[in-house]
C-alpha positions as protocol buffer text, in pm:
chain_id: "A"
residue {
  index: 1
  type: MET
  ca { x: 11007 y: 9663 z: 10271 }
}
residue {
  index: 2
  type: THR
  ca { x: 11031 y: 9354 z: 10061 }
}
residue {
  index: 3
  type: GLY
  ca { x: 11104 y: 9340 z: 9691 }
}
residue {
  index: 4
  type: VAL
  ca { x: 10894 y: 9114 z: 9472 }
}
residue {
  index: 5
  type: THR
  ca { x: 11136 y: 8898 z: 9280 }
}
residue {
  index: 6
  type: GLY
  ca { x: 11029 y: 8857 z: 8920 }
}
residue {
  index: 7
  type: ALA
  ca { x: 10759 y: 9125 z: 8941 }
}
residue {
  index: 8
  type: THR
  ca { x: 10930 y: 9369 z: 8712 }
}
residue {
  index: 9
  type: GLY
  ca { x: 10736 y: 9276 z: 8400 }
}
residue {
  index: 10
  type: ALA
  ca { x: 10473 y: 9484 z: 8224 }
}
residue {
  index: 11
  type: THR
  ca { x: 10246 y: 9507 z: 8527 }
}
residue {
  index: 12
  type: GLY
  ca { x: 10413 y: 9541 z: 8865 }
}
residue {
  index: 13
  type: GLY
  ca { x: 10737 y: 9618 z: 9038 }
}
residue {
  index: 14
  type: GLU
  ca { x: 10796 y: 9586 z: 9410 }
}
residue {
  index: 15
  type: ILE
  ca { x: 10623 y: 9626 z: 9743 }
}
residue {
  index: 16
  type: LEU
  ca { x: 10679 y: 9984 z: 9855 }
}
residue {
  index: 17
  type: HIS
  ca { x: 10489 y: 9952 z: 10183 }
}
residue {
  index: 18
  type: GLU
  ca { x: 10282 y: 9684 z: 10350 }
}
residue {
  index: 19
  type: THR
  ca { x: 10046 y: 9654 z: 10646 }
}
residue {
  index: 20
  type: ALA
  ca { x: 9830 y: 9361 z: 10753 }
}
residue {
  index: 21
  type: ARG
  ca { x: 9556 y: 9438 z: 10496 }
}
residue {
  index: 22
  type: ARG
  ca { x: 9715 y: 9681 z: 10252 }
}
residue {
  index: 23
  type: LEU
  ca { x: 9989 y: 9670 z: 9989 }
}
residue {
  index: 24
  type: ARG
  ca { x: 10139 y: 9969 z: 9809 }
}
residue {
  index: 25
  type: LEU
  ca { x: 10304 y: 9839 z: 9494 }
}
residue {
  index: 26
  type: SER
  ca { x: 10517 y: 10015 z: 9238 }
}
residue {
  index: 27
  type: ALA
  ca { x: 10425 y: 9988 z: 8871 }
}
residue {
  index: 28
  type: ALA
  ca { x: 10686 y: 9897 z: 8615 }
}
residue {
  index: 29
  type: PRO
  ca { x: 10784 y: 10171 z: 8369 }
}
residue {
  index: 30
  type: GLY
  ca { x: 10538 y: 10174 z: 8082 }
}
residue {
  index: 31
  type: ALA
  ca { x: 10275 y: 9971 z: 8271 }
}
residue {
  index: 32
  type: ASP
  ca { x: 9914 y: 10068 z: 8205 }
}
residue {
  index: 33
  type: LEU
  ca { x: 9797 y: 10162 z: 8555 }
}
residue {
  index: 34
  type: GLU
  ca { x: 9428 y: 10142 z: 8472 }
}
residue {
  index: 35
  type: GLN
  ca { x: 9472 y: 9795 z: 8322 }
}
residue {
  index: 36
  type: LEU
  ca { x: 9673 y: 9691 z: 8627 }
}
residue {
  index: 37
  type: SER
  ca { x: 9397 y: 9818 z: 8856 }
}
residue {
  index: 38
  type: ALA
  ca { x: 9128 y: 9647 z: 8650 }
}
residue {
  index: 39
  type: SER
  ca { x: 9315 y: 9315 z: 8674 }
}
residue {
  index: 40
  type: LEU
  ca { x: 9339 y: 9336 z: 9054 }
}
residue {
  index: 41
  type: VAL
  ca { x: 8983 y: 9450 z: 9139 }
}
residue {
  index: 42
  type: PRO
  ca { x: 8804 y: 9121 z: 9058 }
}
residue {
  index: 43
  type: MET
  ca { x: 9047 y: 8907 z: 9258 }
}
residue {
  index: 44
  type: THR
  ca { x: 8896 y: 8719 z: 9552 }
}
residue {
  index: 45
  type: GLY
  ca { x: 8971 y: 8900 z: 9878 }
}
residue {
  index: 46
  type: VAL
  ca { x: 9049 y: 9237 z: 9721 }
}
residue {
  index: 47
  type: ARG
  ca { x: 8845 y: 9514 z: 9884 }
}
residue {
  index: 48
  type: SER
  ca { x: 8965 y: 9814 z: 9681 }
}
residue {
  index: 49
  type: VAL
  ca { x: 9237 y: 9931 z: 9446 }
}
residue {
  index: 50
  type: ARG
  ca { x: 9353 y: 10291 z: 9414 }
}
residue {
  index: 51
  type: VAL
  ca { x: 9590 y: 10416 z: 9144 }
}
residue {
  index: 52
  type: ASN
  ca { x: 9841 y: 10692 z: 9218 }
}
residue {
  index: 53
  type: ALA
  ca { x: 9949 y: 10789 z: 8866 }
}
residue {
  index: 54
  type: PRO
  ca { x: 10204 y: 11059 z: 8961 }
}
residue {
  index: 55
  type: LEU
  ca { x: 10390 y: 10814 z: 9187 }
}
residue {
  index: 56
  type: ARG
  ca { x: 10332 y: 10517 z: 8948 }
}
residue {
  index: 57
  type: CYS
  ca { x: 10194 y: 10290 z: 9217 }
}
residue {
  index: 58
  type: VAL
  ca { x: 9875 y: 10115 z: 9323 }
}
residue {
  index: 59
  type: VAL
  ca { x: 9735 y: 10070 z: 9673 }
}
residue {
  index: 60
  type: VAL
  ca { x: 9544 y: 9747 z: 9729 }
}
residue {
  index: 61
  type: HIS
  ca { x: 9325 y: 9691 z: 10035 }
}
residue {
  index: 62
  type: TYR
  ca { x: 9256 y: 9320 z: 10082 }
}
residue {
  index: 63
  type: ASP
  ca { x: 9128 y: 9071 z: 10340 }
}
residue {
  index: 64
  type: GLY
  ca { x: 9474 y: 9013 z: 10492 }
}
residue {
  index: 65
  type: LEU
  ca { x: 9480 y: 8642 z: 10418 }
}
residue {
  index: 66
  type: PRO
  ca { x: 9818 y: 8497 z: 10313 }
}
residue {
  index: 67
  type: GLU
  ca { x: 9663 y: 8325 z: 10011 }
}
residue {
  index: 68
  type: THR
  ca { x: 9515 y: 8656 z: 9888 }
}
residue {
  index: 69
  type: ARG
  ca { x: 9852 y: 8828 z: 9927 }
}
residue {
  index: 70
  type: ALA
  ca { x: 10022 y: 8545 z: 9738 }
}
residue {
  index: 71
  type: ALA
  ca { x: 9763 y: 8565 z: 9457 }
}
residue {
  index: 72
  type: LEU
  ca { x: 9810 y: 8942 z: 9430 }
}
residue {
  index: 73
  type: LEU
  ca { x: 10187 y: 8910 z: 9402 }
}
residue {
  index: 74
  type: ALA
  ca { x: 10160 y: 8620 z: 9157 }
}
residue {
  index: 75
  type: GLY
  ca { x: 9922 y: 8828 z: 8945 }
}
residue {
  index: 76
  type: LEU
  ca { x: 10176 y: 9109 z: 8933 }
}
residue {
  index: 77
  type: ARG
  ca { x: 10447 y: 8873 z: 8815 }
}
residue {
  index: 78
  type: GLY
  ca { x: 10229 y: 8771 z: 8522 }
}
residue {
  index: 79
  type: PRO
  ca { x: 10234 y: 8435 z: 8350 }
}
residue {
  index: 80
  type: PRO
  ca { x: 10550 y: 8224 z: 8380 }
}
residue {
  index: 81
  type: LYS
  ca { x: 10796 y: 8262 z: 8095 }
}
């Protein structure tokens, strides 16, 4: 498992589990999970997003391309400060 440096803002936390085309990501405390999901769904390469509210995480199925993964993780970090 790999932590996502800088992804502890209002939206995302760290990678909890990863396969070639799926990421399970923790949500930061207080993050709006539905808003997080809604921000990921329209991203190019994203196939589906599922929220697990009790575990405070989201599961993202995507095309497996490195640039899609990078965009997902950058989106979780939010805008630069």
